[in-house]
N, C-alpha and C positions, 0 to 999 in steps of 0.2 A: 423873745424866746425864754423858756424856762424849763426846768425838768418836768417831764410828764411820765406817767406810768406806761402809756401806749398799749395797754391791753385791759382796760377797765370793762370787763364783761362780767356777767353774773357769776361765772365759775372762778373768778379771782377776787370775789368779795366775801367777807366774813360778816355774818349778821347775828344779832341778838334780838331780844324783845324789849320794846320801850315799856314804860309804866302802864300804858293803855293796851299792851299786848300786841301792838303792831310791829312788824319787822323793822329793824333799824340797822343800818350799816355800822359796824363797829371796827372794821379793819379791812386791809387790802393785802393780798398775797401775790406772789410771782412777780418779782421785780426784774426779770430777765430781759424785758424790752424797754426799760427806762432809757430815756434820751432827752436831749434838749430840743424842744419843738414848740409849736403853738399850743397853748393850753386847750384851745378848742378841739385839738386832736383827740383828747380824752373823751370829750363829749361826743364826737363823731363815732368813736369806737363803741361807746355805750349805746348810742342809738342803733348802730348796726347790730349789736348783740340783742337789743330789744326785738328786732324783727324776726328772730328765730323763735322766741318764746311767746306763746300766747296768740300767734296769728294777728298781730297788730298791723293796722294800715301804716305804711311808711310815713305818711304825713301826720298821722295821730302820734306816732312814736317821736317824730321830729319835734312837733309842737309841744308835747307834754314834757319831754326831757329838756328841751331848750328853755322852756318857761321856768322849770325848776332851777336849772343852772343859773339862768339870768337873774332870778330872784335873790340869789346868794352872791353871785359873781357876774355883774353885768357884762354882756358881750359887747365887744367893740365893733365898730363899723366893718373893719376888715374881717373879723371873726364871723359876723352875720353873713357876709358875702361868701365866705369860704366854707361855711358849715355843711351845706348839702353836697357840694362837690367832694368834700372830705368823706362824708358818709358813703358816697358812691365809690370813691377811691378805696376805702376800707373794704367794701364788698368785693371789688375787683381783686385786691391783694389777697384776701382770704381765699377766693375761688382759685386764683392762679397758684397760690402757695400750696393748696391741697393737691392740685394736679401735679405740681413739680415733685412733691413728696411721694405721691403714688407712682409717678414715672420712675423715680429712683428706687423706690421700695414698694412694689405692688402689694406686699403682705403687711404693710403698716396698718395695724388695726385701728390706731387712733385716727389716722387720716381717712381711712375707710368710713369710720363712724361720723366724722365731721363733714365729709364731702357733701352730703345732701343738704345739711344745714347751711353750709357756705354758699352753695348755689341757690338755695332758697332766698338768701339775702340779695343776691344779684337779681334774681327774678322779681323781687319786691321793689328794688330801687330803680331798675332800668327804665320802666315806663314813666317815671315821675319827671316832669319838666322842671329843670333847675330854676328857671325864672318864677314859676308858680310856687315852688317850695320856698324860695326866698321871699316872695311877696306875702305868702301866708305867715311865714315866720315873723316878718316885720310887723304885720298886723297883730299877731298874737302877743308880741313883746311891746306893743304900743309905740313902735318906731315909725318914722315917716317912710313913705315909699322910696325906693332907690332913685337916684338922680335920673337914670335912664327911664325908669317907669314913669316918673313924674313928667319928664319931657315928652314921652309918647302920649300920655293922657292929654297934655296940653296941646300937642299937635293934632290929635284926633278931634278934640273938642273944637279947636279953631277951624279945622277943615269942615267939620260937620256944620258949623254955624255959617260958613260962607259958601260951601260947595253944594249943599243940598237945599234947594228952594223949599220953603214951607208950603205944604198943600193942605188946604182946609179939608177936613174930613167929609164935609157935605158935598164937595166937588170931586171927590175921588171916585173913579170908576173901577169896578171889579171886572177883571177879564179872566175868563176860564181858558187856560192854555193846555189843559189836559188832552190826552189823545182821544178822549171820548166827546170832546166839545165839537160843536158844529159851526 
């Protein structure tokens, strides 16, 4: 555990221009959510924020942000496993939080403005399979498959080699089982 910002979204970053004119982060503001937690929590927050801006695919945002983070601060095994579930959790907390704010104060203009964006993040992450996200992340970062994935591949490969008899293509018979066959 270490101190993290816990709200590293675009609206809490200060940027300037690098020598080549590209935007460059020069500072961070709003330290109201600082806490001791996993450092990967800041990455998960940033990925969730990326899903609101520019209509990015959740997997594209995950892979691009994680690859950049990993190139500077390599992710540990537990962080790789936790990253996508943390992104999904961030989405849920944002959506639930805005609903709580609006229930308590229906006239809250800030919550009204954020509501659609917060639910857009939930809609983006909800259909993504966590195992797929982790497998793609591992592949992008050049990491080996998870132990569970490697065991499943081994089991399927073993079963396929022993359970399915090989059929020579020339001896295979095509059978039409459609409703129009006679």
